[in-house]
C-alpha positions, -999 to +999 in steps of 0.1 A: +000+000+000+028+024+008+044+017-025+011+028-043+004+058-020+038+074-020+042+076-059+005+090-061+014+117-037+047+126-054+029+128-088+002+151-074+028+174-060+049+174-090+017+182-110+009+211-088+044+225-089+045+223-127+011+238-130+025+268-109+059+268-125+050+272-161+027+303-156+054+318-134+081+312-159+060+330-186+052+358-162+090+362-154+098+363-191+070+389-198+083+409-169+119+410-181+107+419-217+084+446-204+115+463-187+132+464-220+101+476-237+097+504-212+133+514-217+130+515-255+099+535-254+117+560-232+145+561-257+121+565-287+103+593-269+135+611-264+144+608-301+110+618-309+113+650-289+146+657-308+130+651-342+098+669-333+108+701-352+132+685-378+105+682-404+112+711-428+119+686-457+108+686-492+095+651-495+097+653-532+133+664-535+146+654-500+160+688-494+164+700-457+157+735-446+190+751-436+173+763-403+169+727-392+204+717-402+218+720-366+188+701-351+191+673-376+229+671-370+223+668-332+197+640-339+220+621-361+248+624-335+225+611-307+214+582-329+249+572-339+262+575-302+232+554-292+238+527-317+276+527-307+270+524-270+241+498-269+244+481-303+207+491-310+198+502-345+177+534-343+162+558-368+136+584-376+115+577-408+090+596-427+057+583-435+070+571-469+097+551-452+124+574-462+150+579-434+152+614-418+182+601-397+193+565-389+222+547-372+237+530-392+231+555-419+223+528-445+196+512-423+162+507-439+129+491-428+125+458-446+090+451-459+069+423-445+089+421-412+082+426-376+100+459-377+076+470-406+046+460-386+058+481-357+065+510-380+031+508-396+014+506-361+031+537-352+019+556-384-016+548-370-007+567-338-002+537-316+029+530-294+043+495-295+036+486-258+032+449-262+053+433-289+054+395-294+071+377-265+107+368-269+117+333-257+153+321-249+153+298-279+145+326-303+173+347-320+150+376-333+152+413-325+128+435-306+112+463-326+098+494-308+083+524-325+069+557-315+050+582-336+061+619-340+030+639-340+026+676-351-006+695-354-025+661-346-008+643-376+019+617-375+047+631-396+074+606-388+081+575-367+111+567-344+121+531-348+145+510-327+156+474-335+171+458-304+191+426-303+176+403-277+207+383-266+209+400-232+172+397-227+172+360-236+201+354-212+182+372-183+151+352-191+170+319-191+189+328-159+155+335-141+143+302-155+172+284-141+167+299-107+130+291-109+138+255-119+162+252-089+134+265-067+111+240-083+136+212-076+141+224-041+103+225-036+100+190-051+126+176-028+108+191+002+075+178-011+090+143-016+103+144+020+069+155+032+052+129+012+075+102+027+068+114+062+031+117+055+030+083+041+049+069+069+026+086+095-004+072+077+010+038+073+026+035+107-004+017+124-010-003+092+026-018+093+024-024+131-010-040+126+004-062+099+034-072+120+013-080+151-012-100+130+016-121+117+028-128+153-007-138+164-012-159+133+021-178+142+009-184+177+023-154+197-011-146+212+003-121+237+013-096+210-006-064+209-004-030+191+002+002+211-017+031+197+009+057+187+003+082+158-017+078+125-050+091+116-079+089+140-096+061+120-065+039+122-062+045+158-098+033+164-089+003+142-059-005+165-081-003+196-107-026+180-078-049+168-065-052+205-100-059+218-106-086+193-071-101+201-081-101+238-113-119+230-096-144+208-069-152+234-096-154+262-116-180+240-084-200+232-074-200+269-109-213+278-106-240+251-071-251+262-083-252+298-112-273+289-091-298+268-066-300+297-093-304+324-112-330+302-080-350+294-070-349+331-105-358+344-109-388+319-076-403+328-087-417+362-118-434+350-101-447+319-072-461+340-098-479+362-116-492+331-083-506+317-076-523+350-110-539+350-104-550+314-072-565+325-088-584+352-117-595+330-091-608+305-078-631+331-111-649+334-114-654+296-098-682+277-065-675+260-066-660+225-099-642+230-097-616+203-125-594+214-109-587+248-076-579+231-092-555+208-110-538+237-077-536+256-059-521+225-086-494+219-084-484+256-047-479+254-050-460+222-077-437+240-052-433+269-025-423+244-049-397+228-058-382+262-020-379+271-012-362+238-042-338+243-030-329+277+006-325+263-007-303+235-028-281+259+002-278+283+025-269+253+002-242+240-003-226+274+031-228+288+056-200+286+092-204+273+123-200+292+147-190+264+184-191+268+215-197+247+215-235+241+242-258+226+219-271+198+245-298+187+248-313+222+210-313+227+204-331+195+232-356+202+217-364+236+181-369+222+194-390+193+211-414+218+180-415+238+159-427+209+184-452+196+170-480+219+135-474+205+149-475+170+167-507+177+136-524+188+119-512+156+149-526+135+159-491+124+189-468+130+192-432+140+222-416+123+234-382+137+256-361+114+278-337+132+279-300+118+303-297+088+325-272+106+325-291+139+321-276+173+290-262+191+262-246+172+244-222+196+208-212+193+183-192+213+157-217+226+139-233+255+160-265+259+130-285+275+106-274+248+131-281+220+138-315+234+101-324+236+096-311+201+125-331+187+112-362+206+078-359+189+095-356+154+119-385+161+090-407+173+071-399+142+101-407+120+109-440+137+074-452+134+072-447+097+107-459+088+108-495+076+130-521+093+165-519+079+163-482+070+179-452+087+165-420+103+190-391+094+195-363+118+217-333+112+223-297+126+233-267+106+237-229+111+218-210+084+222-172+087+203-161+117+188-194+126+199-229+134+180-258+116+176-294+129+166-317+101+151-352+107+147-372+076+131-408+076+130-434+049+094-441+050+068-439+021+065-400+024+037-378+014+022-363-017+017-326-022-019-326-008-008-345+022+022-322+028-002-293+029-022-309+057+006-324+078+008-309+112-030-305+115-044-318+147-057-355+145-048-356+107-032-388+095-027-399+059-053-425+047-024-447+039-010-447+074-042-453+096-027-486+108+003-470+123+000-464+161-005-428+171-030-400+177-019-375+150-009-349+175+029-353+177+038-328+151+011-303+164+028-306+198+062-299+182+049-269+164+032-255+196+065-260+217+086-242+191+064-214+183+065-203+220+102-194+215+101-179+180+109-212+162+091-230+134+085-264+118+088-270+080+081-302+060+094-314+027+101-346+006+133-367+010+145-382-021+141-409-033+114-414-007+105-403+028+097-372+048+120-344+059+110-323+090+131-291+098+130-275+132+142-239+132+153-218+162+168-183+161+205-179+168+200-143+184+183-132+215+146-127+212+120-113+236+102-138+257+066-146+247+052-155+281+040-119+288+021-094+268+042-076+243+034-043+225+046-035+191+052+003+189+069+021+160+097+045+168+091+068+140+081+104+151+048+119+143+045+144+114 
């Protein structure tokens, strides 16, 4: 969810910044050009004032009245100096397009050009206040014209043709500063989006982690309300209430199973004793009495396993650093006698690097879980075959693998193995209650361990018990998962 929410926020913020950036860039370019236009209008107004009375010219012959000769000379001098200082072409042109004075002297207004359009607009008595916008990628000039009016008529036009290199450089520089500001704002927006997403997703991530803990048997885990939107904080409170109710129901169920198993053992033991006494009165080889006796013992085994499962699920773990290699070696030797009676063997392979392999586990619980797995492996291994046991350190965990040489399980059966009271239809004649692997799982999950199942080639079942190598918090008390990230 975070991977979808964060890009969405970033895209929205980028869209907002771009939507603001483009108009701002255009406005900045227009402001820069407007400064140049105002400056050129001032220049053309000054030249228009100089040329205001230099109009005594015979437009047919081009002759100038000697009285205006000094004024015309001053105008030409000012235009030439202006062009020399600023590199801007400037001139005063009659209505016919003939030059009164121009710098450079040979400059003419080309027809069908932006300069001609500005000149023609001035002939109509309009100043060029809003010429077409110049952009940094355009290498054109900026034409500004002002009319010279006498007695209400436009008698001449002052025209300037400015190069736009400096203007375009200023616009580009402003755009670079604007782009830098946009990038900085985008970086801040991304940072805020990350913080905002983290704040929103904080309870969700904690809920996910605690839900996984509860799903794997750590029923004491809870979520401490800290940060996030009000709706998610309410969800956290509801989740904790639900977890409390589920834990209470499970505790009642386990207590009932334990009490029922314990209460049934005494009358069942008395019943088995009476069956034994009754069997003494019957003739030898009485099959019905033997069947009743066998079923009674099986029922007693089921009750013992139920009691063991209830105790395993309800007991706390006493975790400590444990020599896993030595523990497995001791339990393997203990089961060797049982394997000998079944005509099988238990082979323990020392770790490849030798020496102790240390894990963080409850030694009693791990021994009981390993006993349940070894018992199951020996029962299903045919006479003359071997049960293989090995220990290996795998990253942050220690794995104990028990592989038998039995018939094994198919994919559907592997998906169900470990379910309570479940047994393969092909193995119903094997003695057992179907609770051994469930007990192993319950014992390991108390200390953060796990049980995995797989095939052994060419045939058989491989069970892997995993415990962590590093210290982990005890699971016998309520634990709260609380994120450390600060609020936004």
